PyMOL Python script that loads the backbone (N, CA, C, O; Angstrom):
from pymol import cmd

cmd.read_pdbstr("""\
ATOM      1  N   MET A   1     -44.279   6.820  65.272  1.00  0.00           N
ATOM      2  CA  MET A   1     -44.513   6.300  63.945  1.00  0.00           C
ATOM      3  C   MET A   1     -43.923   7.279  62.929  1.00  0.00           C
ATOM      4  O   MET A   1     -44.161   8.482  63.029  1.00  0.00           O
ATOM      5  N   ALA A   2     -43.176   6.793  61.976  1.00  0.00           N
ATOM      6  CA  ALA A   2     -42.545   7.621  60.946  1.00  0.00           C
ATOM      7  C   ALA A   2     -43.584   8.141  59.963  1.00  0.00           C
ATOM      8  O   ALA A   2     -44.553   7.454  59.640  1.00  0.00           O
ATOM      9  N   LYS A   3     -43.367   9.371  59.491  1.00  0.00           N
ATOM     10  CA  LYS A   3     -44.256   9.974  58.495  1.00  0.00           C
ATOM     11  C   LYS A   3     -43.399  10.618  57.415  1.00  0.00           C
ATOM     12  O   LYS A   3     -42.319  11.142  57.690  1.00  0.00           O
ATOM     13  N   ASP A   4     -43.897  10.571  56.181  1.00  0.00           N
ATOM     14  CA  ASP A   4     -43.226  11.257  55.085  1.00  0.00           C
ATOM     15  C   ASP A   4     -43.434  12.756  55.238  1.00  0.00           C
ATOM     16  O   ASP A   4     -44.483  13.203  55.701  1.00  0.00           O
ATOM     17  N   ILE A   5     -42.432  13.521  54.847  1.00  0.00           N
ATOM     18  CA  ILE A   5     -42.521  14.976  54.883  1.00  0.00           C
ATOM     19  C   ILE A   5     -42.288  15.475  53.467  1.00  0.00           C
ATOM     20  O   ILE A   5     -41.259  15.182  52.857  1.00  0.00           O
ATOM     21  N   ARG A   6     -43.236  16.222  52.955  1.00  0.00           N
ATOM     22  CA  ARG A   6     -43.084  16.797  51.622  1.00  0.00           C
ATOM     23  C   ARG A   6     -42.682  18.262  51.780  1.00  0.00           C
ATOM     24  O   ARG A   6     -43.278  19.006  52.559  1.00  0.00           O
ATOM     25  N   LEU A   7     -41.677  18.649  51.040  1.00  0.00           N
ATOM     26  CA  LEU A   7     -41.197  20.014  51.084  1.00  0.00           C
ATOM     27  C   LEU A   7     -42.173  20.905  50.327  1.00  0.00           C
ATOM     28  O   LEU A   7     -42.377  20.719  49.128  1.00  0.00           O
ATOM     29  N   PRO A   8     -42.783  21.878  51.020  1.00  0.00           N
ATOM     30  CA  PRO A   8     -43.727  22.755  50.330  1.00  0.00           C
ATOM     31  C   PRO A   8     -42.985  23.772  49.471  1.00  0.00           C
ATOM     32  O   PRO A   8     -41.809  24.051  49.705  1.00  0.00           O
ATOM     33  N   GLN A   9     -43.669  24.319  48.486  1.00  0.00           N
ATOM     34  CA  GLN A   9     -43.081  25.404  47.708  1.00  0.00           C
ATOM     35  C   GLN A   9     -43.188  26.654  48.560  1.00  0.00           C
ATOM     36  O   GLN A   9     -44.291  27.122  48.843  1.00  0.00           O
ATOM     37  N   LEU A  10     -42.050  27.198  48.971  1.00  0.00           N
ATOM     38  CA  LEU A  10     -42.023  28.301  49.924  1.00  0.00           C
ATOM     39  C   LEU A  10     -42.006  29.673  49.257  1.00  0.00           C
ATOM     40  O   LEU A  10     -41.943  30.692  49.945  1.00  0.00           O
ATOM     41  N   GLY A  11     -42.059  29.713  47.952  1.00  0.00           N
ATOM     42  CA  GLY A  11     -42.108  30.969  47.210  1.00  0.00           C
ATOM     43  C   GLY A  11     -42.576  30.690  45.797  1.00  0.00           C
ATOM     44  O   GLY A  11     -42.575  29.542  45.351  1.00  0.00           O
ATOM     45  N   GLN A  12     -42.976  31.736  45.093  1.00  0.00           N
ATOM     46  CA  GLN A  12     -43.521  31.548  43.746  1.00  0.00           C
ATOM     47  C   GLN A  12     -42.487  31.005  42.770  1.00  0.00           C
ATOM     48  O   GLN A  12     -42.834  30.285  41.834  1.00  0.00           O
ATOM     49  N   THR A  13     -41.218  31.347  42.982  1.00  0.00           N
ATOM     50  CA  THR A  13     -40.189  30.914  42.044  1.00  0.00           C
ATOM     51  C   THR A  13     -39.319  29.788  42.586  1.00  0.00           C
ATOM     52  O   THR A  13     -38.373  29.368  41.920  1.00  0.00           O
ATOM     53  N   MET A  14     -39.619  29.295  43.775  1.00  0.00           N
ATOM     54  CA  MET A  14     -38.801  28.242  44.384  1.00  0.00           C
ATOM     55  C   MET A  14     -38.953  26.935  43.616  1.00  0.00           C
ATOM     56  O   MET A  14     -40.066  26.453  43.407  1.00  0.00           O
ATOM     57  N   GLU A  15     -37.828  26.369  43.201  1.00  0.00           N
ATOM     58  CA  GLU A  15     -37.845  25.090  42.507  1.00  0.00           C
ATOM     59  C   GLU A  15     -37.139  24.003  43.296  1.00  0.00           C
ATOM     60  O   GLU A  15     -37.423  22.820  43.109  1.00  0.00           O
ATOM     61  N   GLU A  16     -36.210  24.394  44.187  1.00  0.00           N
ATOM     62  CA  GLU A  16     -35.508  23.401  44.984  1.00  0.00           C
ATOM     63  C   GLU A  16     -35.054  24.037  46.288  1.00  0.00           C
ATOM     64  O   GLU A  16     -34.955  25.259  46.407  1.00  0.00           O
ATOM     65  N   GLY A  17     -34.784  23.183  47.256  1.00  0.00           N
ATOM     66  CA  GLY A  17     -34.280  23.608  48.544  1.00  0.00           C
ATOM     67  C   GLY A  17     -33.403  22.514  49.120  1.00  0.00           C
ATOM     68  O   GLY A  17     -33.496  21.352  48.724  1.00  0.00           O
ATOM     69  N   THR A  18     -32.552  22.897  50.055  1.00  0.00           N
ATOM     70  CA  THR A  18     -31.640  21.950  50.680  1.00  0.00           C
ATOM     71  C   THR A  18     -31.834  21.990  52.180  1.00  0.00           C
ATOM     72  O   THR A  18     -31.860  23.067  52.776  1.00  0.00           O
ATOM     73  N   ILE A  19     -31.972  20.821  52.799  1.00  0.00           N
ATOM     74  CA  ILE A  19     -32.041  20.760  54.254  1.00  0.00           C
ATOM     75  C   ILE A  19     -30.628  20.979  54.772  1.00  0.00           C
ATOM     76  O   ILE A  19     -29.730  20.184  54.493  1.00  0.00           O
ATOM     77  N   VAL A  20     -30.427  22.068  55.536  1.00  0.00           N
ATOM     78  CA  VAL A  20     -29.085  22.388  56.022  1.00  0.00           C
ATOM     79  C   VAL A  20     -28.873  21.952  57.469  1.00  0.00           C
ATOM     80  O   VAL A  20     -27.746  21.666  57.873  1.00  0.00           O
ATOM     81  N   THR A  21     -29.947  21.900  58.244  1.00  0.00           N
ATOM     82  CA  THR A  21     -29.842  21.473  59.634  1.00  0.00           C
ATOM     83  C   THR A  21     -31.079  20.672  60.009  1.00  0.00           C
ATOM     84  O   THR A  21     -32.202  21.143  59.830  1.00  0.00           O
ATOM     85  N   SER A  22     -30.883  19.475  60.525  1.00  0.00           N
ATOM     86  CA  SER A  22     -31.981  18.686  61.065  1.00  0.00           C
ATOM     87  C   SER A  22     -32.014  18.916  62.571  1.00  0.00           C
ATOM     88  O   SER A  22     -31.002  18.747  63.250  1.00  0.00           O
ATOM     89  N   LEU A  23     -33.162  19.297  63.084  1.00  0.00           N
ATOM     90  CA  LEU A  23     -33.278  19.637  64.498  1.00  0.00           C
ATOM     91  C   LEU A  23     -33.873  18.512  65.337  1.00  0.00           C
ATOM     92  O   LEU A  23     -34.036  18.662  66.548  1.00  0.00           O
ATOM     93  N   VAL A  24     -34.197  17.397  64.709  1.00  0.00           N
ATOM     94  CA  VAL A  24     -34.701  16.225  65.429  1.00  0.00           C
ATOM     95  C   VAL A  24     -33.874  15.009  65.041  1.00  0.00           C
ATOM     96  O   VAL A  24     -33.263  14.964  63.973  1.00  0.00           O
ATOM     97  N   LYS A  25     -33.869  14.030  65.928  1.00  0.00           N
ATOM     98  CA  LYS A  25     -33.136  12.785  65.679  1.00  0.00           C
ATOM     99  C   LYS A  25     -34.128  11.648  65.499  1.00  0.00           C
ATOM    100  O   LYS A  25     -35.291  11.765  65.886  1.00  0.00           O
ATOM    101  N   VAL A  26     -33.677  10.562  64.919  1.00  0.00           N
ATOM    102  CA  VAL A  26     -34.515   9.376  64.761  1.00  0.00           C
ATOM    103  C   VAL A  26     -35.020   8.956  66.131  1.00  0.00           C
ATOM    104  O   VAL A  26     -34.235   8.798  67.067  1.00  0.00           O
ATOM    105  N   GLY A  27     -36.328   8.775  66.249  1.00  0.00           N
ATOM    106  CA  GLY A  27     -36.934   8.351  67.505  1.00  0.00           C
ATOM    107  C   GLY A  27     -37.469   9.492  68.353  1.00  0.00           C
ATOM    108  O   GLY A  27     -38.211   9.246  69.304  1.00  0.00           O
ATOM    109  N   ASP A  28     -37.108  10.755  68.032  1.00  0.00           N
ATOM    110  CA  ASP A  28     -37.630  11.896  68.781  1.00  0.00           C
ATOM    111  C   ASP A  28     -39.124  12.038  68.540  1.00  0.00           C
ATOM    112  O   ASP A  28     -39.611  11.765  67.442  1.00  0.00           O
ATOM    113  N   LYS A  29     -39.846  12.463  69.563  1.00  0.00           N
ATOM    114  CA  LYS A  29     -41.263  12.762  69.404  1.00  0.00           C
ATOM    115  C   LYS A  29     -41.392  14.198  68.925  1.00  0.00           C
ATOM    116  O   LYS A  29     -40.703  15.094  69.413  1.00  0.00           O
ATOM    117  N   VAL A  30     -42.280  14.404  67.966  1.00  0.00           N
ATOM    118  CA  VAL A  30     -42.474  15.717  67.372  1.00  0.00           C
ATOM    119  C   VAL A  30     -43.948  16.076  67.471  1.00  0.00           C
ATOM    120  O   VAL A  30     -44.818  15.260  67.163  1.00  0.00           O
ATOM    121  N   ALA A  31     -44.221  17.299  67.902  1.00  0.00           N
ATOM    122  CA  ALA A  31     -45.596  17.779  67.993  1.00  0.00           C
ATOM    123  C   ALA A  31     -45.863  18.773  66.864  1.00  0.00           C
ATOM    124  O   ALA A  31     -44.933  19.341  66.291  1.00  0.00           O
ATOM    125  N   LYS A  32     -47.126  18.972  66.556  1.00  0.00           N
ATOM    126  CA  LYS A  32     -47.513  19.930  65.529  1.00  0.00           C
ATOM    127  C   LYS A  32     -46.941  21.299  65.881  1.00  0.00           C
ATOM    128  O   LYS A  32     -47.092  21.769  67.009  1.00  0.00           O
ATOM    129  N   GLY A  33     -46.287  21.934  64.916  1.00  0.00           N
ATOM    130  CA  GLY A  33     -45.724  23.256  65.130  1.00  0.00           C
ATOM    131  C   GLY A  33     -44.255  23.262  65.533  1.00  0.00           C
ATOM    132  O   GLY A  33     -43.618  24.315  65.512  1.00  0.00           O
ATOM    133  N   ASP A  34     -43.701  22.098  65.903  1.00  0.00           N
ATOM    134  CA  ASP A  34     -42.274  22.017  66.240  1.00  0.00           C
ATOM    135  C   ASP A  34     -41.436  22.241  64.983  1.00  0.00           C
ATOM    136  O   ASP A  34     -41.770  21.736  63.911  1.00  0.00           O
ATOM    137  N   VAL A  35     -40.352  22.996  65.119  1.00  0.00           N
ATOM    138  CA  VAL A  35     -39.430  23.183  63.997  1.00  0.00           C
ATOM    139  C   VAL A  35     -38.603  21.909  63.882  1.00  0.00           C
ATOM    140  O   VAL A  35     -37.955  21.492  64.842  1.00  0.00           O
ATOM    141  N   ILE A  36     -38.628  21.293  62.696  1.00  0.00           N
ATOM    142  CA  ILE A  36     -37.944  20.008  62.531  1.00  0.00           C
ATOM    143  C   ILE A  36     -36.663  20.115  61.706  1.00  0.00           C
ATOM    144  O   ILE A  36     -35.751  19.311  61.897  1.00  0.00           O
ATOM    145  N   PHE A  37     -36.571  21.076  60.801  1.00  0.00           N
ATOM    146  CA  PHE A  37     -35.327  21.308  60.081  1.00  0.00           C
ATOM    147  C   PHE A  37     -35.311  22.694  59.458  1.00  0.00           C
ATOM    148  O   PHE A  37     -36.333  23.377  59.406  1.00  0.00           O
ATOM    149  N   GLU A  38     -34.130  23.101  58.984  1.00  0.00           N
ATOM    150  CA  GLU A  38     -33.959  24.372  58.296  1.00  0.00           C
ATOM    151  C   GLU A  38     -33.707  24.088  56.817  1.00  0.00           C
ATOM    152  O   GLU A  38     -32.941  23.191  56.465  1.00  0.00           O
ATOM    153  N   ILE A  39     -34.360  24.861  55.965  1.00  0.00           N
ATOM    154  CA  ILE A  39     -34.256  24.702  54.526  1.00  0.00           C
ATOM    155  C   ILE A  39     -33.567  25.925  53.938  1.00  0.00           C
ATOM    156  O   ILE A  39     -33.924  27.061  54.252  1.00  0.00           O
ATOM    157  N   GLU A  40     -32.575  25.686  53.083  1.00  0.00           N
ATOM    158  CA  GLU A  40     -31.913  26.784  52.377  1.00  0.00           C
ATOM    159  C   GLU A  40     -32.427  26.822  50.945  1.00  0.00           C
ATOM    160  O   GLU A  40     -32.352  25.829  50.222  1.00  0.00           O
ATOM    161  N   THR A  41     -32.946  27.971  50.544  1.00  0.00           N
ATOM    162  CA  THR A  41     -33.369  28.186  49.161  1.00  0.00           C
ATOM    163  C   THR A  41     -32.377  29.147  48.525  1.00  0.00           C
ATOM    164  O   THR A  41     -31.377  29.511  49.145  1.00  0.00           O
ATOM    165  N   ASP A  42     -32.646  29.556  47.301  1.00  0.00           N
ATOM    166  CA  ASP A  42     -31.743  30.492  46.637  1.00  0.00           C
ATOM    167  C   ASP A  42     -31.766  31.883  47.272  1.00  0.00           C
ATOM    168  O   ASP A  42     -30.895  32.706  46.989  1.00  0.00           O
ATOM    169  N   LYS A  43     -32.767  32.155  48.137  1.00  0.00           N
ATOM    170  CA  LYS A  43     -32.904  33.495  48.704  1.00  0.00           C
ATOM    171  C   LYS A  43     -32.798  33.565  50.228  1.00  0.00           C
ATOM    172  O   LYS A  43     -32.497  34.631  50.765  1.00  0.00           O
ATOM    173  N   ALA A  44     -33.037  32.457  50.940  1.00  0.00           N
ATOM    174  CA  ALA A  44     -33.095  32.540  52.401  1.00  0.00           C
ATOM    175  C   ALA A  44     -32.957  31.159  53.024  1.00  0.00           C
ATOM    176  O   ALA A  44     -33.017  30.137  52.339  1.00  0.00           O
ATOM    177  N   ILE A  45     -32.769  31.153  54.342  1.00  0.00           N
ATOM    178  CA  ILE A  45     -32.832  29.922  55.140  1.00  0.00           C
ATOM    179  C   ILE A  45     -34.103  30.018  55.985  1.00  0.00           C
ATOM    180  O   ILE A  45     -34.297  30.985  56.722  1.00  0.00           O
ATOM    181  N   LEU A  46     -34.954  29.017  55.872  1.00  0.00           N
ATOM    182  CA  LEU A  46     -36.276  29.039  56.502  1.00  0.00           C
ATOM    183  C   LEU A  46     -36.450  27.838  57.413  1.00  0.00           C
ATOM    184  O   LEU A  46     -35.886  26.773  57.162  1.00  0.00           O
ATOM    185  N   ASP A  47     -37.239  28.011  58.482  1.00  0.00           N
ATOM    186  CA  ASP A  47     -37.592  26.912  59.390  1.00  0.00           C
ATOM    187  C   ASP A  47     -38.769  26.141  58.815  1.00  0.00           C
ATOM    188  O   ASP A  47     -39.709  26.735  58.287  1.00  0.00           O
ATOM    189  N   MET A  48     -38.717  24.824  58.917  1.00  0.00           N
ATOM    190  CA  MET A  48     -39.828  23.964  58.503  1.00  0.00           C
ATOM    191  C   MET A  48     -40.463  23.388  59.751  1.00  0.00           C
ATOM    192  O   MET A  48     -39.802  22.711  60.538  1.00  0.00           O
ATOM    193  N   GLU A  49     -41.758  23.661  59.931  1.00  0.00           N
ATOM    194  CA  GLU A  49     -42.495  23.170  61.086  1.00  0.00           C
ATOM    195  C   GLU A  49     -43.252  21.902  60.761  1.00  0.00           C
ATOM    196  O   GLU A  49     -43.652  21.677  59.619  1.00  0.00           O
ATOM    197  N   SER A  50     -43.445  21.075  61.771  1.00  0.00           N
ATOM    198  CA  SER A  50     -44.240  19.863  61.625  1.00  0.00           C
ATOM    199  C   SER A  50     -45.698  20.233  61.437  1.00  0.00           C
ATOM    200  O   SER A  50     -46.219  21.095  62.143  1.00  0.00           O
ATOM    201  N   ARG A  51     -46.358  19.587  60.490  1.00  0.00           N
ATOM    202  CA  ARG A  51     -47.782  19.835  60.262  1.00  0.00           C
ATOM    203  C   ARG A  51     -48.676  18.852  60.999  1.00  0.00           C
ATOM    204  O   ARG A  51     -49.894  19.029  61.045  1.00  0.00           O
ATOM    205  N   ALA A  52     -48.081  17.822  61.574  1.00  0.00           N
ATOM    206  CA  ALA A  52     -48.880  16.814  62.285  1.00  0.00           C
ATOM    207  C   ALA A  52     -48.274  16.509  63.627  1.00  0.00           C
ATOM    208  O   ALA A  52     -48.805  15.685  64.371  1.00  0.00           O
TER     209      ALA A  52
END
""", "prot")
cmd.dss("prot")
cmd.show_as("cartoon", "prot")
cmd.util.cbc("prot")
cmd.orient("prot")
């Protein structure tokens, strides 16, 4: 079942981020804690984990 993913604020000054790599494909099963994509901010590239 598809779920919306909201990008959390990853720093006090973060205003935007860009998904640079998607690590899952449509239809893949994802478990809590799995890294689903990488986010690039103005300071770093960070892994985004599934919360559900």
